[in-house]
N, C-alpha and C positions, 0 to 999 in steps of 0.2 A: 056498168061499173060498179054498182052494189054487188052483183053477183059475183063478178071477178074478184071483188076484194073478199067475200065469203070463201070463195074457192081457194084463194090464195092464203087466208087464214087457216083453212082446214089442212091444207098442205104443209104448212109450217107446224101446226099442232101435231099432225102425224108424224113429221120428222123428228120433233122433239120427243114423242112418245117412243119412237124407234130408239133413240139416243139413249133415253132412260133405261129402256128395256136393255140394251146393249151394256149399259153400266151396271145394272143390276146383276146380269149374268157374269160379266167380269168380277164383281166383288164377291159374289158366291164362289165362283172358281178359285179366285186367290185365297179366300177363307178356307175353302174345302182342301186346298193344297198345303196350307200351313198346318191344319189339324192332322192331315194324312202322313205328310212328310217329316214333320218336325215333332208333333206333340204326343208321342207316345208316352205312357206311364212307365215307371221303372222297371216293370216286369211285364210288359204288354205282350199278350199273345204268345207266350212261351219263347220270346225271342231273346237273342244273347244279351247279357247284361251291358257290355260294352256298346252294342249297336243302340240300344235304348237309352242309355245315360249319356251319350255323347252330345245329343242335342243339335247335331250338324246333319246336313244332307248325306245320304248314303247311296251309292249306286255302283252298278258294275262297270268295268272297262273290259272291252272285247280284247279277244274272244272269250267266251264263257263255256266251259266243258260241262256238258250236262248228261245224265244218265238216269234211266229208271232202275233203281237199284232192287226192288222187291215188289212182286206182283206184276212183272212185266209182260202181261198179257197183250195180244195185239190191240185190243180195244183200249187198254190203259195207256199204252204207248202212243196210239194214234191221237187219243183225246189230249194227252200231255203236250205233243208236238204241235197239234192244231192251235193250241191257246197259247203256248210259249212262243211259236214262231210269229203268231200275230203281234203279241207284245214286243218282241225282238225287232220286227219291222217297224213298229211305231217309235220305238227308242234307238233305231238305227244300231242295234247291238248284233254282234256275229255269234252264233251258237256253233258249237262243235259237238255233235251228239255221238256219244260212245256207248259202249256196253258196260255193264256192271263189272266191276274188277279191273277196269282199265286204270292207268296211272293218272293222278292229278285231276280227279273229278272234283269240281267245284260247286256244282248244284245238283244235289241229290233227290230224287223223288222216291218215296217209300209208299207203296200201296200195301199197308201193314196188314197182318192177320188179327189185329186187335180191333175192337169195336170202339173203345174210348182210350184216351190218353189222360194221364195226370200231369197238368203243366201247372206253372207258378207255384208249386208246392202243395196246392190243395184243391185245384179246379180241374174239372172234367171237361174234355174237349173230343168232339169227333174227328178233328182234323187240327193240324198245327204247323207252324213254321218256326225252325230253329236256326237263328242267325249267329254266326260266329263274330270274331273281332272285326269291327269296322271303325276302330277309333280314328283313322284317318280319312273316313268317308269312303273308302274303297271296300266294297264287298268281296270277300275272298272264299267263304264257305257258306253254304246254307243248306239245310235239310228240310224237306217237306214231308209231312206224315199224314197220310189218308186212311181212316179207319173203314172197317167193313161193315156192311150191312147184313150180308148173308153169304152162303157159299158162292164164291167167285163174283160177288158183287161187292162194290166199294162206294164210298161217299163222294162221288164225282161232282156232285152238286157244290162242293166246297173248293174244288180244284182250282178255280179262277181266281177266288179269294186269296187261297194260298200262295198262288204263283205271283200275285201282286205284291204280297208281303216280301216274296223271295227276290224280288227286283227293286226292294227298297222302299215300299210303302209300309212304313213302320207303324202307323197307327190306323184309326178309322175316322170317317167323317159321315155324318147323315144329312148333310146340308143339300146333298144330291143324290140321285138315283144312281147308285154304284153298286158294284160287286164287292167292293171293300166294306160297304155297310151291312151290319147284320139286322138292320131295321127295315130294310126295303125288300127284302127276299129276292134280289138280283143274283142269278147264277151265272150270267154271261156278261161278257163286257158290254158297257153302255157307251153312248157318245161322250159322256163326261169322262168315263174311264180312260177312253182315247186320247182326249185332249190333256188330261192330267200326266198320261203316259209320255206323250210327246213333250211336255213341259219339262218333266222330271229329267229326261234325258237330252234336253237341249244343250248343246256345248256352252251355252252363256252361264250355265249352273254348274261349277266344276264340284267334285265330290268334296265333301267337307265344309262347304260354304255354310255360314251360319244363317240362321232364319232371318235375322235382322237385314243381312247383307242380300239374302236371297230374294225377299218379297218384293221390292221394287223392280227387280229383273223379271219375277214371275208374272208380276202385273203386265209389264210390257210385252212378254210373250203371248200371254192370253189375249191382250188387246189385239195383236197382230193376228191370232187365230180367228178371233170373232169376226174380223173384216175380210177374211178369206172367202 
């Protein structure tokens, strides 16, 4: 009987530890989502003034017309399509890939001939995203600029980071290992990025929703994901 009680107690403690761990994961995801999707500064990462100052959730509505405008080598196009297609699948977005010069291009990717760019007036960056008017929460025009490292070589290590910005990730978080963080050195999507992308484009979070209204919904979404 004593042995049975010990085993039962151990099982209960293990279950409680698992619940606590899940709660910690949920809390970190919710905090990271708030920092990333809402808490950008007034001139974050070269993004558009209205996008940064609105304070509300910004996202695309399908379909999104995309083109590699400059530096459209087969390698650059393939890398862009691979990353962006996975992000679109996670968010349930429809992409319309077109050639440079087509009408109505909404998301432009520029593999520039510059090594660095001046952003926010006086900062140098190897890559950046420029977001236009999204005051109603609906992204309409975004440009991504990737700098060169040498002849026919570009900083593709920052492509995932900038594509996340282009899809509505206005700020940065360092709570999780993420390609949006410039502290962890991740250049590819992590499992946390995939969870946050799914949450961002969950239909329960409409474009333009405030942080105060969104966070309880975000928590419910992550709780469901963790249980999957």
